[in-house]
N, C-alpha and C positions, 0 to 999 in steps of 0.2 A: 537615612531611612531605607529599609529594605522591603522588598515586596516578594511574596511567594508567587511564582508563576506556575500554573498547572498547564498540562498539555492534553491535547486530544488528537486523535487521528481521524482524518477524513478518508473514507473508503470509496474508491472508484473502480468501476468495471469497464474496461475498454476492449472492444473487439476490433481486430485489425486483420488485414491481409498480411501474410508473412512478408510480402515484397514491399510493404509500406515502410520505407526507410525514414520518412518524416515523423513517424510516431514517436520516436525517441527524442528527436530534436524539439518537438513541441513540448513534451514533458510536463513537469510539475506546474509551471505557470498556467498552462492551458487547462490542466486538471482543476486547479484551484479556482479558476474562473467559472467552473460548472458546479451544479448541485451534486453533492456526494450521494452515493447509494447508501452509505452508513456513516454514523458519527460514533466513534469508539472512544471510551474513556480510560481504559487500562491496557497494559500490555497483554493481559490474558484475553480481553475482548478482541484485540487485534489478531492474536493467534487463532482464536476460535472463529472469527469472521473469515479470515483467509482460508483456513482449513475447510470450513463449510462451503465457501464459494468454490474452492478447488474441486471438491466432491461434486457439487452441483454442476459445474461447467464440464467436468469429466463425463458426466452422464450424457452430454450432448455430443461427445467426441466419437469419431469413427474408431474402428478396432485398432488400426495402426497408430492413431494418435493416443489411444488409451495405453498402448504398450510403451510409448515414449513417456507419457505422463507417469506411468507406474515406476519408471526408473528414478523418479524424484523421491519416492518414499514419503514417509511422514515427516514433514518439516515444521510441525507445530512448535516444538521446543526451540528450533532455530529462529522462527519468526518471533516468538516471545522474547528470546534473548536480544534480538535486534531492537525490538520495541523498548525493552527495559533500558537500553543504552540511550534512549531518547532519539531514535532514528526512525525514518520512514521505512516501511517494509514493502517489498515487491515480490510478486510471484507471477509466473506465466503458465497457462494451460493451453496445450495444443488441442485444437478442435478437429482439424483435418490437415491434409498436406498443404493447404493454402491459408488456413485461418488459425489465429491464435487469440487468446484472451489474456490481457494483462490485468492483474489485481494489484491495486496500489493503495496502501494505507499511508497517506501523507501526514506527517506530524505537523501540528500547528499549536502554538501557544494559545490558550483560551482567551488571551487579551488581544488576539488578532495577529501577533507576530508569527511569522511563517517558519521560524527555526529556533532551536534551543540557543544557538549562538547569538542570534538577534535578540532573543528574550533576555539573555544574560547581559548583553550590551545595554539594553534599555534599562534593566535593573541597576546597573552600575551608574548610569547617567542620572538616576533618580536619587542616588545617595548624596 
């Protein structure tokens, strides 16, 4: 018996001090324990959400941070490509010399599995 597993991405917006080294260590597990800012169903939605949030957050940025953010260019197609592969997508927006915002679209199988690999394993076990 096979089962089709669909995926969704849970979108999170996290503001941090640039010197907050623990933010990366806490990572995915800490994010998934919180309520997401968005629930996204397709790679196109992921790319659109991250692009829109980057623009929104960039409006808050000071002039120096905007220049740094401008070096990133339009990453919409890259973000979509990462999501199409079944991966989580991450972006960072500099707000000031001391503040950054992380945008995280964490992939999750709609059946509650947290990764495509785990979903495949679960499907194999059901055969």
